[in-house]
C-alpha positions in Angstrom: 9.1 -6.7 -11.2 5.3 -5.6 -12.3 2.5 -8.5 -10.9 -0.5 -9.4 -12.6 -3.4 -7.7 -11.4 -6.5 -9.9 -10.4 -10.1 -8.9 -12.3 -13.2 -9.0 -10.6 -14.7 -11.5 -10.1 -12.2 -13.6 -8.5 -12.5 -14.8 -5.3 -9.4 -13.8 -3.8 -10.9 -10.0 -4.1 -13.6 -10.9 -1.1 -11.3 -12.4 1.2 -10.3 -11.2 4.8 -6.7 -10.3 4.8 -4.1 -11.6 7.3 -2.1 -9.0 9.3 1.3 -8.8 9.1 3.6 -10.1 11.9 6.7 -8.5 10.9 8.2 -6.7 8.3 11.0 -8.7 6.6 12.6 -8.1 3.2 10.3 -10.6 1.7 7.7 -8.0 2.6 9.9 -4.7 1.5 10.3 -6.4 -2.2 6.0 -7.1 -2.4 5.6 -3.6 -1.5 8.5 -2.6 -4.0 6.8 -4.5 -6.9 3.2 -3.3 -5.7 4.4 0.6 -6.1 6.0 -0.6 -9.6 2.3 -2.6 -10.9 0.3 0.3 -9.6 2.6 3.2 -11.2 2.8 1.1 -14.5 -0.8 0.3 -14.4 -1.2 3.6 -14.1 -3.3 3.9 -10.6 -3.1 5.8 -7.6 -3.3 2.7 -5.3 -3.3 -0.8 -4.9 -4.0 -3.8 -2.0 -2.1 -6.9 -1.7 -5.2 -8.7 -2.7 -5.4 -7.2 -6.0 -2.1 -9.2 -6.5 -3.4 -12.6 -5.3 -1.5 -11.7 -1.8 -4.0 -11.9 1.2 -2.1 -9.5 3.3 -2.9 -6.5 5.2 -0.6 -4.2 3.1 -1.5 -1.4 0.6 0.6 1.1 -1.9 -0.4 4.7 -2.9 0.6 7.9 -4.6 -2.5 10.6 -5.3 0.0 13.1 -6.6 -1.9 14.3 -10.1 0.3 17.4 -10.5 2.5 16.7 -13.6 5.5 18.5 -12.1 4.7 17.4 -8.0 7.2 15.0 -6.8 5.7 11.4 -6.4 5.0 10.5 -3.0 4.5 6.8 -2.2 3.3 5.4 0.4 3.3 2.0 1.7 1.0 1.0 4.8 1.1 -2.5 6.7 -1.8 -3.2 8.6 -3.3 0.2 8.0 -6.5 1.0 9.7 -8.8 3.9 10.0 -8.7 5.5 13.8 -11.5 8.4 13.0 -13.3 9.9 10.2 -15.0 12.7 9.7 -19.1 13.3 9.7 -18.2 15.6 6.6 -18.7 13.5 3.2 -16.9 13.7 -0.1 -18.2 11.9 -3.2 -15.7 11.0 -5.7 -15.8 8.9 -9.0 -13.8 6.0 -8.3 -11.9 3.7 -10.5 -10.2 0.0 -9.4 -7.0 -2.0 -11.2 -9.3 -4.8 -10.3 -12.6 -3.3 -12.2 -10.8 -1.9 -15.1 -12.7 1.3 -17.2 -15.7 1.2 -14.8 -16.3 4.1 -12.8 -18.9 5.1 -10.4 -19.4 7.8 -7.4 -19.0 6.8 -4.1 -19.7 8.4 -0.9 -17.2 8.3 1.9 -15.8 10.3 4.7 -13.8 13.7 3.5 -11.1 13.5 6.5 -9.8 10.0 8.1 -7.0 9.5 10.4 -4.8 6.5 9.5 -2.4 4.3 11.6 -0.2 1.5 10.2 3.2 0.4 10.1 6.2 1.5 7.9 8.5 -0.8 6.1 10.7 0.0 9.3 8.8 -1.4 11.5 7.6 2.4 12.8 4.1 3.2 13.5 3.0 6.1 11.8 0.0 8.1 12.1 -1.8 10.9 9.7 -5.0 12.8 8.7 -6.0 12.2 5.1 -8.2 14.5 3.3 -10.3 14.8 0.1 -8.8 12.4 -2.8 -6.2 10.8 -0.4 -8.8 9.8 1.8 -10.9 8.2 -0.3 -8.0 6.2 -1.8 -6.7 5.0 1.4 -10.5 4.2 2.3 -10.6 2.1 -1.1 -7.5 0.2 -0.1 -8.2 -0.6 3.1 -11.6 -1.7 2.0 -9.6 -3.8 -0.1 -8.0 -6.0 2.7 -11.5 -6.4 4.4 -12.7 -8.3 0.9 -14.9 -5.2 -0.1 -15.1 -3.5 -3.9 -16.1 -0.1 -4.6 -19.1 -1.4 -6.3 -20.5 -3.2 -3.2 -21.4 0.8 -2.6 -23.5 0.6 -5.5 -27.1 -0.4 -5.9 -27.3 -4.1 -7.3 -28.3 -3.3 -10.8 -25.4 -0.9 -11.4 -22.8 -3.7 -9.4 -24.5 -6.7 -11.6 -23.8 -4.8 -15.0 -20.1 -3.9 -13.9 -19.8 -7.7 -12.9 -20.9 -8.7 -16.2 -18.7 -6.8 -18.1 -15.8 -8.0 -15.9 -16.8 -11.5 -16.8 -16.8 -10.6 -20.6 -13.4 -8.8 -20.2 -11.8 -11.7 -18.4 -13.3 -14.3 -21.2 -12.0 -11.8 -24.1 -8.5 -11.6 -22.3 -8.3 -15.5 -22.0 -9.3 -15.9 -25.7 -6.4 -13.4 -26.7 -3.7 -15.6 -24.7 -5.1 -18.7 -26.1 
């Protein structure tokens, strides 16, 4: 089931998310809903707080090739174990900050550990776009948005645009 995505500014997007204690059927349904929501948006990543659930759960799929098989990843309690000194700059966007993009510098390679939907511990090294995406989504779990990496003026400008967008959407629904 597709879920509504929260739009910045929303206080839930700035909250620290709670660890997930166990992998339940409810969590599996939530993960499936998040993947459906992400793909339909369309996006390459989505964190639980973006749909109002303050749990440490993210989904991502950075396969960009049209004929490439999808590679949906669901990560419960993900954490970065190590990151490279080498940096990468990507133009990032966010489903909670629609149609706004900015260059963000992050480590180029990260080692990430998480629990899968079977409760098994997983580890993988991510590079390039996958590394950027997983770091962006983990930031959401810590109440951090990509615009927090920008200067104050640019951040305020984007926030004002989002406030205006939310007002326009509210008028459309009324």
